[in-house]
N, C-alpha and C positions, 0 to 999 in steps of 0.2 A: 047506276051508271055514273052519277055525279060523284059518289063516294070513291069509285074506282079512279076517276080522273084526279081527284084531290090526293088520294094516296099515291098515285103514280107521280104526280108533280112533286110531292114531298120527298119521295124516294129519289127522284132525279136531282133535286136540290141537295139532298144529303150526300149523294155520290159526288156531285160537283164540289161541294164544300170540303169533303174529306180528301178528295183528290188534290185540291189546291193546297190544303194544309200539308199533305204528305209531300207534295212537290217543293214546298218552301223549306221543309226541314231537311230534305236530301242535300247532301253536299259531300265534299271530300274531308275525311278525317284520317290522320296518320299519327303514329306514335313511334318514337325511337328512344332507346336508352343508350346513352353515350358510353364508350369504353372508359373514358375518364371525364370527370366532371369539369364543367366550365367554372372559372373563378368568378365570373359575373354573368348576369342574365344577358341574353342576346336574342335578336330577332332578325331573321333573314327571309327573303322571298326567293323561293326556288321553284322554277317551272310553274309560276302562278299560285303557289301555295305559300302562305305565311307560316313559317316555322318559328316557334318561341321556345327557347331552351333556357332552363334554369337548373343549375347543378348538373345531374346526369340525365335529366328528363327533358324530352323535346315533344311538343305537340304541334302537329301541322293541321291547318284548316283552310278551306276555300269554299266558296259558294258552289263550285262545281269542279270536277276533274277536267283539266284543260288538255289532257293528252291520253293516248292509249298505251302508255308504257306499262310493261310488266312490273311485277313487284320488285324483282332484283334491280331492274333498270332505275326505278324510282329511288331505291335505296342508294344506288351509286351516285345519283345526283345529290342526294342529301349528304352523304359521306364526303363528297368532294368539297362541300362548303363547310359543314359543321365538324367534320372529323369522324374517325372510326366509331362504329356502333357495336353494342353488345346484343341488341335485339332491334327488330324493325317490324311494325305492323301497319297495314293499310287496307282499307275496305273490308275489314273483317278477316283478313288473312295475315298470317305471321310467317316470317322467314324461318327456315330450319337453321341449325347451327352451321351446317355446311354452306348454305346460301349466304348467311351473314359473313362467313369467312371470305367467300367469293366476292361479295359486295365490297368489303373493306379492301381486299387485295386489288381489285379492278380500279377502284376509286383512287387508291394510292398510286397505281401505275399511271392513271390518267393525269393526276397532279404532277407527277415527275415528268411526263411528256410535255406538259404545258410550260414547265420551267426550263 
């Protein structure tokens, strides 16, 4: 009986520790490839996500995703700030070519409406 309690306690600790480690590594990650490269590195915060762009590659990172936006809506927010993209990935999903075109078009229309 003592052995069972000891093994149960060790299993509970292992589950707790692994769950905590997993929770700490979870966070938002996104990637975008710009349609045209930036001349200088830049960093922007968009909807709580820090986006770092160098050349035509952008990486977005945050401790957690702060909204429930769909993939295309996320893309539109990024494009409105950093410019048109050739590809966009977030949360293990990637936009199709048609979705990328829709994202770029909608973001450009949004920018025009603001001006």
